[in-house]
Structures are given as structure tokens and as C-alpha cells.
C-alpha positions as CSV (number, residue, x, y, z in Angstrom):
1,M,85.5,113.7,112.5
2,P,82.1,112.9,113.9
3,K,81.9,111.2,117.2
4,P,78.9,108.9,117.4
5,S,78.0,106.9,120.5
6,L,79.8,103.6,121.1
7,N,76.7,101.7,120.0
8,A,76.4,103.7,116.8
9,A,80.1,103.1,116.1
10,R,79.5,99.4,116.5
11,T,76.6,99.3,114.1
12,A,77.6,97.7,110.8
13,A,77.3,100.2,107.9
14,A,74.9,99.3,105.1
15,A,75.1,100.0,101.5
16,L,77.3,97.7,99.5
17,I,78.1,98.3,96.0
18,A,77.1,96.1,93.1
19,T,80.3,94.2,93.2
20,G,80.8,93.9,96.9
21,M,81.7,97.4,98.1
22,F,80.2,99.6,100.9
23,N,79.0,103.1,100.6
24,V,79.7,103.5,104.3
25,S,78.9,106.3,106.6
26,P,82.2,107.3,108.4
27,A,80.3,107.4,111.6
28,L,78.8,103.9,111.3
29,S,81.5,101.9,109.8
30,G,82.9,98.8,111.5
31,G,86.5,98.5,112.6
32,V,89.0,95.8,112.0
33,T,86.9,93.4,113.9
34,G,83.7,94.9,112.8
35,Q,83.7,97.7,115.4
36,A,85.2,101.1,115.5
37,T,86.9,102.1,118.8
38,E,85.4,105.1,120.6
39,W,88.3,106.3,122.7
40,T,86.2,108.7,124.7
41,Q,84.8,105.8,126.5
42,L,88.1,105.2,128.3
43,L,88.0,106.3,131.9
44,N,91.4,108.0,132.6
45,N,94.5,109.3,130.9
46,G,96.7,106.3,131.9
47,E,94.2,103.8,130.5
48,L,93.9,105.9,127.3
49,V,97.6,106.1,126.7
50,T,98.1,102.3,127.3
51,M,95.1,101.3,125.2
52,V,95.9,103.6,122.3
53,G,99.5,102.5,122.2
54,K,98.6,98.8,122.1
55,S,95.8,99.3,119.6
56,T,97.7,101.3,117.1
57,E,100.4,98.6,116.8
58,Q,97.7,96.0,116.2
59,I,95.9,98.2,113.7
60,N,99.1,98.8,111.9
61,N,99.6,95.0,111.4
62,Q,96.0,94.5,110.5
63,V,96.1,97.2,107.7
64,T,99.0,95.3,106.2
65,Q,97.0,92.0,106.3
66,I,93.9,93.6,104.9
67,S,95.9,95.1,102.0
68,Q,97.3,91.7,101.2
69,L,93.8,90.2,101.3
70,A,92.6,92.9,98.8
71,E,95.4,91.9,96.4
72,Q,94.4,88.2,96.7
73,I,90.8,89.1,95.9
74,Q,91.9,91.2,93.0
75,N,93.9,88.3,91.6
76,Q,91.0,85.8,92.2
77,I,88.5,88.1,90.3
78,R,91.0,88.2,87.4
79,I,90.8,84.4,87.4
80,Y,87.0,84.5,87.3
81,E,87.2,86.9,84.4
82,N,89.5,84.6,82.4
83,M,87.2,81.6,83.2
84,L,84.1,83.6,81.9
85,Q,85.9,84.4,78.7
86,N,86.4,80.8,78.0
87,T,82.8,79.7,78.8
88,M,79.3,80.8,78.1
89,Q,78.5,81.5,81.8
90,L,80.0,80.7,85.1
91,P,78.3,77.7,86.8
92,N,76.4,78.2,90.0
93,H,79.1,76.7,92.2
94,I,81.7,79.1,90.8
95,W,79.4,82.1,91.0
96,G,78.9,81.2,94.7
97,Q,82.7,81.6,95.1
98,V,82.4,85.0,93.3
99,E,79.7,86.2,95.6
100,N,81.8,85.1,98.6
101,D,84.9,87.0,97.4
102,L,82.8,90.1,96.6
103,N,81.4,90.0,100.1
104,R,84.9,89.8,101.5
105,L,85.7,92.9,99.4
106,R,82.7,94.6,101.0
107,D,84.1,93.7,104.4
108,I,87.4,95.2,103.5
109,A,85.9,98.5,102.7
110,A,83.9,98.5,106.0
111,Q,87.1,97.7,107.9
112,G,89.0,100.6,106.2
113,Q,86.3,103.0,107.2
114,G,86.4,101.7,110.8
115,I,90.1,102.0,111.0
116,A,90.0,105.6,109.7
117,F,87.3,106.5,112.3
118,S,89.2,104.9,115.2
119,M,92.6,106.4,114.4
120,A,91.1,109.8,113.8
121,N,89.2,109.6,117.0
122,A,92.4,108.6,118.9
123,D,94.1,111.7,117.4
124,D,91.3,114.0,118.5
125,V,91.0,112.5,122.1
126,L,94.7,112.6,122.7
127,K,94.8,116.3,121.7
128,Q,91.9,117.0,124.1
129,R,93.6,115.2,127.0
130,F,97.2,116.2,126.5
131,Q,98.4,119.6,125.6
132,S,101.8,118.3,124.8
133,F,100.3,116.0,122.2
134,A,98.3,118.8,120.7
135,D,101.6,120.8,120.3
136,F,103.5,117.8,119.0
137,K,104.7,118.2,115.4
138,T,103.1,115.5,113.2
139,G,105.2,116.0,110.1
140,L,102.1,116.0,107.8
141,A,102.1,118.4,104.9
142,K,100.3,121.8,105.0
143,G,99.8,121.5,108.8
144,E,97.1,118.9,108.5
145,S,96.1,116.8,111.5
146,F,95.9,113.0,111.4
147,S,92.2,113.4,112.1
148,S,91.6,115.5,109.0
149,S,93.8,113.2,106.9
150,Y,91.8,110.2,107.8
151,Q,88.6,112.1,107.0
152,N,90.0,113.0,103.6
153,W,91.0,109.3,103.1
154,S,87.5,108.1,103.9
155,T,85.8,110.6,101.7
156,T,88.2,109.9,98.8
157,N,87.6,106.1,99.2
158,R,83.8,106.4,99.2
159,D,83.8,108.8,96.3
160,T,86.1,106.6,94.2
161,I,83.8,103.6,94.8
162,A,80.7,105.6,94.0
163,G,82.3,106.9,90.8
164,T,83.1,103.3,89.7
165,L,79.6,102.2,90.3
166,K,78.1,105.2,88.5
167,A,80.3,104.6,85.5
168,A,78.9,101.0,85.3
169,G,75.3,102.2,85.6
170,L,74.9,101.0,89.1
171,T,73.7,102.8,92.2
172,A,74.4,102.4,95.9
173,D,70.6,102.4,96.5
174,Q,70.4,99.0,94.9
175,F,72.7,97.6,97.6
176,T,71.6,99.1,100.9
177,S,72.1,95.8,102.8
178,E,73.9,92.5,102.5
179,E,70.6,90.8,101.7
180,S,69.8,93.2,98.8
181,T,73.4,93.0,97.6
182,M,73.2,89.2,97.4
183,S,69.9,89.5,95.6
184,S,71.4,91.9,93.1
185,L,74.4,89.6,92.5
186,R,72.1,86.6,91.9
187,S,70.2,88.7,89.4
188,M,73.4,89.5,87.6
189,S,74.5,85.9,87.6
190,E,71.6,85.0,85.3
191,S,73.5,86.2,82.2
192,A,77.1,86.2,81.0
193,D,76.9,89.9,80.5
194,G,75.7,90.5,84.0
195,Q,78.4,88.3,85.4
196,M,81.1,90.0,83.4
197,K,79.8,93.4,84.5
198,A,79.9,92.4,88.2
199,L,83.4,91.0,87.8
200,Q,84.8,94.1,85.9
201,V,83.4,96.4,88.6
202,G,84.6,94.2,91.3
203,H,88.1,94.0,89.8
204,E,88.3,97.7,89.5
205,I,87.1,98.3,93.1
206,A,89.6,95.7,94.4
207,A,92.4,97.5,92.6
208,Q,91.2,100.7,94.1
209,Q,91.2,99.2,97.6
210,V,94.7,97.9,97.2
211,A,95.9,101.4,96.3
212,Q,93.8,103.0,99.1
213,F,95.0,100.6,101.7
214,Q,98.6,101.3,100.8
215,K,97.9,105.0,101.5
216,L,96.1,104.1,104.7
217,R,98.9,101.9,105.8
218,G,101.3,104.8,105.3
219,L,99.1,107.1,107.3
220,V,98.7,104.6,110.2
221,S,102.5,103.9,110.2
222,Q,103.3,107.6,110.3
223,Q,100.8,108.2,113.1
224,T,102.1,105.1,115.1
225,T,105.7,106.4,114.8
226,M,104.6,109.9,115.9
227,M,102.7,108.5,118.9
228,G,105.6,106.3,119.9
229,T,107.9,109.4,119.8
230,W,105.4,111.3,121.9
231,F,105.0,108.5,124.4
232,Q,108.8,108.3,124.8
233,S,109.1,112.0,125.3
234,E,106.3,112.0,127.9
235,Q,107.9,109.1,129.8
236,A,111.3,110.9,129.7
237,D,109.8,113.9,131.3
238,K,108.1,111.8,134.0
239,D,111.4,109.9,134.6
240,L,113.3,113.2,134.9
241,A,110.7,114.6,137.3
242,Q,110.8,111.4,139.4
243,A,114.6,111.5,139.6
244,R,114.6,115.1,140.7
245,R,112.0,114.3,143.5
246,E,114.1,111.3,144.6
247,K,117.3,113.4,144.7
248,F,115.6,116.1,146.7
249,F,114.1,113.8,149.3
250,N,117.1,111.5,149.6
251,T,119.7,114.2,150.0
252,T,121.4,114.1,153.4
253,P,121.0,117.5,155.1
254,P,124.3,119.2,155.8
255,S,125.7,118.9,159.3
256,V,125.8,122.1,161.4
257,R,129.2,122.9,162.8
258,G,130.2,125.6,165.2
259,G,127.9,128.1,166.7
260,Q,126.2,127.9,170.1
261,T,124.9,124.6,171.4
262,M,121.2,124.7,172.0
263,E,120.7,123.7,175.6
264,P,117.7,124.3,177.9
265,R,118.3,127.2,180.3
266,W,116.5,127.3,183.6
């Protein structure tokens, strides 16, 4: 996985897709809160272990929440499609809601890329800092690392989105920023055909994100479990070493019996 500077990792990725989806660079995508975590900025091993442990638990919960949000957006877009079938064209106030939901879908894609970057980065840094972590068995198929698995997930997600856009005759170049995306959506809102096209692509991408986030959730959960097992094994080793030190230093030395009494001789 590429390791950009912290400022670069915090830069929001551009390139949304016609119906609210990012064509995100893996190095520039935002995290769950809009920022990807660059673990190499942490100062020491103790801080790294503590921060990664807490963050992975939070990310695991957030992936679940984001997946649920993607399902909600998918269902809402289906409602818009049904409304459009029963009317000539969606009114402006309804289309404004559509644009909002598609932008939320765009945010979801960006967050997924940020999560993948952060978790892959954590895997890489822990391997660099701790040989025991590098040697730890992950349980992934074909000897893959979590870092490479997240890279594959990101690539697949971007390619899937790009394929959907291409099939609809759309290009990511048309949506290189939020402003241009909104402009494109406004143009599509001028006709019923344009609205339906945006909704159909949006619905398909929302469905893809639901499926992709289920995979991401499984990957994050597996990595979180593995890290927890490793943390426990590391702590067990430290506890054992501490107990041995305490036993050594607290042992009462054996008394000396018999033999010649040591006395000064003048």
C-alpha cells in the first residue's frame, strides 16, 4: 500500500461518479471521519499498540454503521425510482433529496477507501515494528497479508464503480469534484430520462457498496480478532517475563550453615 504524508492522507479525494460515487485514489481517500490514519506518525511502540487497538474496534463498529447506511440509501433510491415511474418528472424539492442521498453515497465510497488505507497501513507498520506480529499467522487464504487484501478490496471497488459508469455512458472525468458532480446532476434533472439514468446507476452502485462493505466488514473483523489475539500473546509474554524477574529478585538467599566463621585476624 502506498504511504502518503499525513497531509496527503487527509486530503479529500476527488472524482465522484455520476450518481454520487468516488473514483478515489487509495492514497488520498478520506477515513471514517474524512481522514485516513497514518500510523507511522505515532512516536513509540507503546503508543502505536494502544492507538491501533482502540481504533480498530471503533472502525469495526463504523463499518457496520456505514453498511447499514448504504442499505438505507439503496432503499431510498428505489422509492425515488417508483415515484418517477408514476410521474412525468421528479419535482425540484424531491430531486434535491436525490442529490443529497447521492452525495451521501459518494461519502460512503470515500470512507471505505479511507478505512482500507488505514487498516492496511496499520498492518504494515505493526509488521515493521514487531517481528512477532510479522510472524503471526493471519489465517488469510493463499498466504495473503491484510495489507494486500485491503489493496485488492480498494481496487475491486473502484473498478466495479468505474464499470457501472462506463456501462451507463458516463465517465469519471465528468465528476472530478463535488461542484462538478452537482452540476452534472442538475443537468440530468432537466429530463425524466436523465433522472431515471442517474437513479438507476445510483441504485446499482448503492447495491455494490452494500456488498463491498459486507466484505470489508468481514476483513476488518478478521483483522481485529487477529490483532486482539496477538496483543494478548504479547501481554502474556510480558507478564511471564515480569513474574520471572520478580521471583528472581524476591527470592530469599539460602542461609549458610557450618564452615569456618569469618572473623578478622590480627
